[in-house]
C-alpha positions as CSV (number, residue, x, y, z in Angstrom):
1,M,-9.5,-21.5,-1.0
2,A,-7.9,-18.1,-0.7
3,L,-4.5,-17.8,0.9
4,A,-4.2,-14.1,1.9
5,L,-1.6,-12.0,3.6
6,G,-2.6,-8.8,5.4
7,T,-2.3,-6.8,8.6
8,D,-5.0,-4.9,10.5
9,S,-3.2,-3.1,13.2
10,A,0.2,-1.8,14.4
11,A,0.0,-4.3,17.2
12,S,0.9,-7.1,14.8
13,N,2.9,-5.0,12.3
14,A,4.4,-1.8,13.7
15,D,4.7,0.0,10.4
16,L,1.7,-1.6,8.6
17,D,3.9,-2.4,5.6
18,I,2.2,-5.3,3.7
19,L,5.2,-5.6,1.3
20,A,7.5,-6.1,4.3
21,E,5.2,-8.9,5.4
22,A,5.4,-10.4,1.9
23,R,9.2,-10.2,2.0
24,A,9.1,-12.0,5.4
25,V,7.0,-14.8,3.8
26,A,9.4,-15.0,0.9
27,G,12.2,-15.4,3.4
28,I,10.6,-18.5,5.1
29,A,9.0,-19.9,1.9
30,P,11.6,-19.2,-0.8
31,R,9.8,-21.3,-3.4
32,M,6.8,-19.0,-3.2
33,T,6.8,-16.8,-6.3
34,A,6.5,-13.0,-6.3
35,R,3.4,-13.3,-8.4
36,R,1.8,-15.5,-5.8
37,L,2.8,-13.1,-3.0
38,M,1.2,-10.2,-5.0
39,R,-2.0,-12.2,-5.4
40,M,-2.0,-12.9,-1.6
41,V,-1.9,-9.1,-0.9
42,T,-4.4,-8.2,-3.5
43,I,-7.2,-10.4,-5.0
44,E,-6.7,-13.2,-2.5
45,G,-7.0,-10.8,0.4
46,A,-10.2,-9.4,-1.0
47,K,-11.5,-12.9,-1.5
48,A,-10.7,-13.9,2.1
49,L,-12.8,-10.8,3.2
50,G,-15.6,-11.6,0.8
51,M,-15.0,-8.3,-0.9
52,D,-13.4,-9.4,-4.2
53,D,-16.4,-8.0,-6.1
54,E,-15.3,-4.5,-5.0
55,F,-11.5,-4.7,-4.4
56,G,-8.4,-6.7,-5.2
57,S,-7.9,-6.2,-8.9
58,L,-8.0,-3.5,-11.5
59,T,-11.3,-4.4,-13.1
60,A,-14.0,-2.2,-14.5
61,G,-16.7,-1.6,-11.9
62,K,-14.4,-2.2,-8.9
63,Q,-13.0,0.6,-6.7
64,A,-9.9,2.0,-8.2
65,D,-7.2,1.5,-5.5
66,L,-3.6,1.3,-6.6
67,A,-0.1,2.2,-5.6
68,V,2.8,3.1,-7.8
69,F,6.4,2.3,-6.7
70,R,9.8,3.4,-8.0
71,V,11.6,0.1,-8.5
72,G,13.4,0.7,-11.8
73,A,13.1,-0.9,-15.1
74,T,12.4,-4.6,-14.9
75,R,11.0,-7.5,-16.8
76,E,9.7,-8.9,-13.5
77,P,7.5,-6.2,-11.9
78,E,6.0,-8.4,-9.2
79,E,9.5,-9.5,-8.1
80,A,10.7,-5.8,-8.1
81,I,7.7,-4.6,-6.0
82,I,8.1,-7.4,-3.5
83,R,11.9,-6.9,-3.3
84,A,12.0,-3.0,-3.2
85,G,8.4,-1.7,-2.7
86,G,7.6,0.1,0.4
87,R,7.3,3.5,2.1
88,E,10.7,4.6,0.7
89,T,9.8,3.8,-2.9
90,I,6.2,4.9,-3.1
91,E,5.5,7.3,-5.9
92,A,1.7,7.6,-6.1
93,V,-1.5,6.3,-4.5
94,M,-5.0,6.2,-5.8
95,S,-8.0,5.3,-3.6
96,G,-11.5,5.2,-4.8
97,G,-10.4,6.5,-8.2
98,T,-8.9,9.7,-6.6
99,W,-5.2,10.4,-6.5
100,R,-4.2,10.7,-2.8
101,M,-0.5,11.0,-3.4
102,R,1.4,11.9,-6.6
103,E,5.2,12.5,-7.1
104,C,5.7,11.5,-3.4
105,R,3.4,14.4,-2.2
106,H,-0.1,14.3,-0.8
107,V,-2.8,15.5,-3.1
108,F,-5.6,17.4,-1.6
109,P,-8.9,18.0,-3.3
110,T,-9.3,21.6,-1.9
111,Q,-7.1,24.3,-0.5
112,S,-9.0,24.1,2.8
113,A,-8.0,20.5,3.1
114,Q,-4.4,21.4,2.4
115,R,-4.5,24.1,5.1
116,A,-6.1,21.8,7.6
117,A,-3.3,19.2,6.9
118,D,-0.6,21.8,7.2
119,R,-2.1,23.0,10.5
120,A,-2.3,19.5,11.9
121,R,1.3,18.9,10.9
122,T,2.3,22.1,12.7
123,V,0.4,21.2,15.9
124,A,1.8,17.7,15.9
125,Q,5.4,19.0,15.5
126,R,4.9,21.4,18.4
127,A,3.6,18.6,20.6
128,I,6.6,16.5,19.7
129,E,9.0,19.3,20.5
130,R,7.4,19.9,23.9
131,S,7.6,16.2,25.0
């Protein structure tokens, strides 16, 4: 049986931070290892959704989704990611084999996509300023 940890909406997790959820579980179940928590948010989550043939692990033939966090040098990477991983420490994101963020900056496949994102950011900022 898969024991998974996830979130599907801001109604249950305001910032959609799955690693914050893992830290919360660690706080109430201190005997649960960081390795187990990482499995719960990766392969076990994919198994629970019946999608472990496509997602959940870095395996040839699966969709290449990964996140890279700045957590410092460590001999315990799972522990470091659970303890310090999150929005503030994200370095890079790959989705479907394409880098979406590198060096803490969004990566756009075309200049037109970059311009559209810049325009959306400007419009959103103006709307915030007016409210």
